[in-house]
C-alpha positions in Angstrom: 92.6 -20.8 81.2 91.7 -17.1 81.4 93.8 -16.1 79.2 92.7 -18.7 76.2 89.1 -17.4 77.1 90.4 -13.9 76.7 91.9 -14.5 73.6 88.6 -16.5 72.5 86.6 -13.6 72.6 89.0 -11.1 71.7 88.7 -12.8 68.2 84.7 -12.6 68.7 84.9 -9.2 69.4 87.1 -8.4 66.4 84.8 -10.4 64.1 81.7 -8.0 65.2 83.7 -5.0 64.9 84.9 -6.1 61.4 81.8 -6.3 60.0 80.0 -3.3 61.5 82.9 -0.9 60.5 83.9 -2.8 56.7 80.5 -4.2 55.5 80.3 -1.3 52.9 83.6 -1.9 52.1 83.5 -6.0 50.6 86.7 -6.1 49.8 89.1 -5.0 52.5 86.6 -6.8 54.7 87.3 -10.4 52.8 91.3 -9.1 53.0 90.9 -9.0 56.6 88.8 -12.0 57.5 91.1 -14.1 54.9 94.4 -13.4 56.8 92.2 -13.6 59.7 91.2 -17.1 59.0 95.3 -17.9 58.0 96.0 -16.5 61.7 93.7 -19.1 63.4 94.3 -21.8 61.5 97.7 -21.5 62.9 96.6 -21.5 66.2 93.7 -24.0 66.1 95.2 -26.3 62.9 93.6 -29.6 63.9 92.3 -32.1 62.0 89.0 -31.5 63.9 89.7 -27.4 63.4 90.2 -27.7 59.6 87.0 -29.8 59.3 85.1 -27.3 61.8 86.3 -24.3 59.3 85.6 -25.7 56.1 81.6 -27.5 57.0 80.9 -23.8 58.2 82.6 -22.0 54.9 80.8 -24.1 53.2 77.5 -25.2 54.7 76.9 -21.7 56.3 77.4 -20.0 52.7 75.1 -22.7 50.7 72.7 -22.1 53.4 72.6 -17.6 53.1 72.5 -18.5 49.2 69.1 -21.1 49.5 67.6 -18.2 51.8 68.6 -15.5 49.6 67.5 -16.5 46.7 64.2 -17.9 47.9 63.5 -14.0 49.4 64.3 -14.7 52.8 67.0 -11.4 52.6 69.4 -9.7 50.5 72.5 -8.1 51.5 73.2 -4.3 50.4 76.7 -5.4 48.1 76.3 -9.0 47.8 79.0 -10.7 45.3 76.7 -13.4 43.8 74.1 -13.3 46.5 76.3 -13.1 49.4 79.4 -11.2 50.5 82.2 -12.1 49.1 83.7 -12.5 53.0 80.7 -13.9 54.4 82.6 -17.7 54.1 85.3 -16.4 56.2 83.1 -15.1 58.6 80.8 -18.5 59.3 84.4 -20.4 58.8 85.7 -18.0 61.4 82.9 -18.0 63.8 82.6 -21.6 63.9 86.0 -21.8 65.2 85.9 -19.6 67.5 82.2 -20.9 68.9 84.0 -24.0 68.9 86.9 -22.9 71.1 85.1 -20.6 73.6 82.5 -24.2 74.1 85.5 -26.2 74.7 87.5 -23.7 77.0 84.6 -23.0 79.1 84.3 -26.4 79.1 87.1 -27.1 80.7 86.7 -24.6 83.5 82.9 -26.5 84.3 84.9 -29.2 84.3 87.6 -28.0 86.7 85.3 -26.8 88.9 83.1 -30.3 89.4 86.0 -31.9 90.2 
């Protein structure tokens, strides 16, 4: 359980570090997040995992695009309204948050039993 949580937190930290370090190099960041997506989906590949990833990939990107279109904010290096790497980040974030919450829930269930 502890290893699982540490791994999930490592993936989360890597997502944050990569965007902080590479936001101004969108092609490199897209390749990194694309590779991480493939890796993550090799590890977390149930139908539910795929569903979470692709729903977040699409809905997160659509929501950001709508907000940007109406002037809520803007990205410095967009592809079309949003950076090319952003859908991958949305998908990965959904997987990581889902898995961290499930791992923490298992820890809580063990303590209650």
